[in-house]
C-alpha positions, 0 to 999 in steps of 0.5 A: 824219629828214633833216637839213633836217627836224631843223633845221626842227623845231629852229627851230620848237621854238626859236622857241616857246621864244623866244616863251615866254621873251619873254612871260615878261618881261611876267609877271615885270616888277614892277607899280609899287605903286599910289598909297597912299590915305587916306580922310576921312569927313564925318559928324556935321558933322565931318571924321573923322579930323580929322587924318591923317599921310601920305607924299608921293604919297598921295591923300586922298579925302573922302566926304560922309556927311552929309545937308547939303552940305560943302566941303574948302577950304584955310584958307590963301589960295591953298591946294591944297584947293578942292572944290566943294560935296559933296552926300551920297555925293559925294567929293573927292580930292587927291594930296599931293606936298610935305611940309607941314601942310595945314589945311582947313575947310568953307566952309558950316560954318567950325567944321569943320576938319581937317589933313593932315600930309605927312611923308617 
């Protein structure tokens, strides 16, 4: 082999190795953990579970399993929870970013109440 041919082969091999090396960073880069999630079922005219405790950054999803509409509405005026009417199978989600206690109820059936406790 001539010197030129050896250098060309080395460059080609080196570029292939470099490409594989660079592509491996895409595989080795850690994927951020997905947002934690919690579920609350609306069934038998109640929120189940009625109280949950989550960490900040957790998304909570309410799913209406009853045959009648319900809402998820903060008890405190100006609170963060304010769903539209949820028909059977509909969902409502909210991601809690701050620690605290978030009491809520169904505006259609005010006796239905729940609490999300957000703790660090």
